[in-house]
C-alpha positions in Angstrom: -28.2 -0.5 27.1 -27.7 2.4 24.7 -23.9 2.3 25.2 -23.7 -1.4 24.3 -25.9 -0.9 21.2 -23.7 2.1 20.2 -20.5 0.0 20.6 -22.1 -2.8 18.6 -23.0 -0.4 15.8 -19.5 1.1 15.8 -18.0 -2.4 15.6 -20.3 -3.3 12.7 -19.4 -0.1 10.9 -15.7 -0.7 11.5 -16.0 -4.2 10.2 -17.7 -3.0 7.0 -15.0 -0.3 6.5 -12.2 -2.9 6.8 -13.9 -5.1 4.3 -14.3 -2.1 1.9 -10.6 -1.1 2.4 -9.4 -4.7 1.8 -11.4 -4.9 -1.4 -10.1 -1.5 -2.6 -6.5 -2.3 -1.8 -6.3 -5.9 -2.9 -8.9 -6.7 -5.6 -8.3 -6.2 -9.3 -4.7 -5.0 -9.0 -2.3 -6.6 -11.5 1.3 -5.9 -12.1 0.7 -3.2 -14.8 -1.8 -1.4 -12.5 0.8 -1.5 -9.7 3.4 -0.2 -12.1 1.1 2.7 -13.1 0.4 3.4 -9.4 4.1 3.5 -8.5 4.9 5.9 -11.4 2.1 8.2 -10.2 3.3 8.0 -6.6 6.9 8.7 -7.7 5.7 11.8 -9.7 3.5 13.0 -6.8 6.4 12.5 -4.3 8.7 14.5 -6.5 6.1 17.3 -6.8 5.8 17.4 -3.0 9.6 17.2 -2.5 9.2 13.9 -0.7 10.9 10.5 -0.9 8.8 7.8 -2.4 9.6 5.4 0.4 9.3 7.9 3.2 8.0 6.3 6.4 5.4 9.1 6.7 2.8 8.1 4.1 1.5 10.8 1.8 -1.9 12.2 2.7 -4.8 11.9 0.4 -5.7 15.5 -0.6 -8.7 16.5 -2.8 -6.4 18.6 -5.0 -4.4 15.4 -5.8 -7.3 13.2 -6.4 -6.8 12.7 -10.1 -3.2 11.7 -9.6 -4.4 8.7 -7.5 -6.7 7.5 -10.2 -4.7 4.9 -12.2 -5.3 1.9 -14.4 -9.1 2.5 -14.4 -9.3 2.5 -10.6 -10.9 5.4 -8.8 -8.7 7.7 -6.7 -9.7 6.2 -3.3 -8.9 2.7 -4.6 -5.5 3.9 -5.8 -4.8 5.5 -2.4 -5.9 2.3 -0.6 -3.5 0.3 -2.7 -0.7 2.8 -2.0 -1.3 2.4 1.8 -1.3 -1.4 1.5 2.0 -1.4 -0.5 3.6 1.1 1.9 2.6 -1.1 4.9 3.9 -4.2 3.2 7.2 -2.4 2.5 7.5 -1.3 6.2 6.9 -4.9 7.3 9.6 -6.2 5.0 12.0 -3.5 6.1 11.4 -4.1 9.8 11.1 -7.9 10.0 12.5 -9.5 6.8 15.5 -7.6 5.7 17.3 -7.7 9.1 17.1 -11.5 9.0 18.7 -11.8 5.6 22.3 -12.5 5.1 22.6 -10.7 1.7 26.1 -12.1 1.0 24.6 -15.6 0.8 21.4 -14.6 -1.1 22.4 -16.7 -4.1 22.5 -19.9 -2.2 18.7 -20.5 -2.2 16.4 -20.8 -5.2 14.3 -17.8 -3.9 17.5 -15.8 -3.4 18.7 -16.6 -6.9 15.4 -15.5 -8.4 15.5 -12.3 -6.4 19.1 -11.7 -7.2 18.4 -12.0 -11.0 16.0 -9.1 -10.8 
């Protein structure tokens, strides 16, 4: 039927968009590129009178497009990485940090490594 074909095409488009987003957010991002992105986000947040780790993600606006272009990545790729890092941060805040007993952090190798930072 037409509806079934329409849904199939929508699902295919969605799948392609997910693949594109995943590539933009995860491929070719090293530590220096992430550092540049975080500095750009911090500056943008300050300009917008927002907190960098606000739960409400910053919107991508055409007038800010150049600010999202970092480390040789185009603006949309910078914004995709920002969304991925914010999502990861929310997951850590919600599911990891409540399970940690921070007073005993130094008792595990991972905790000692984290503590040394």
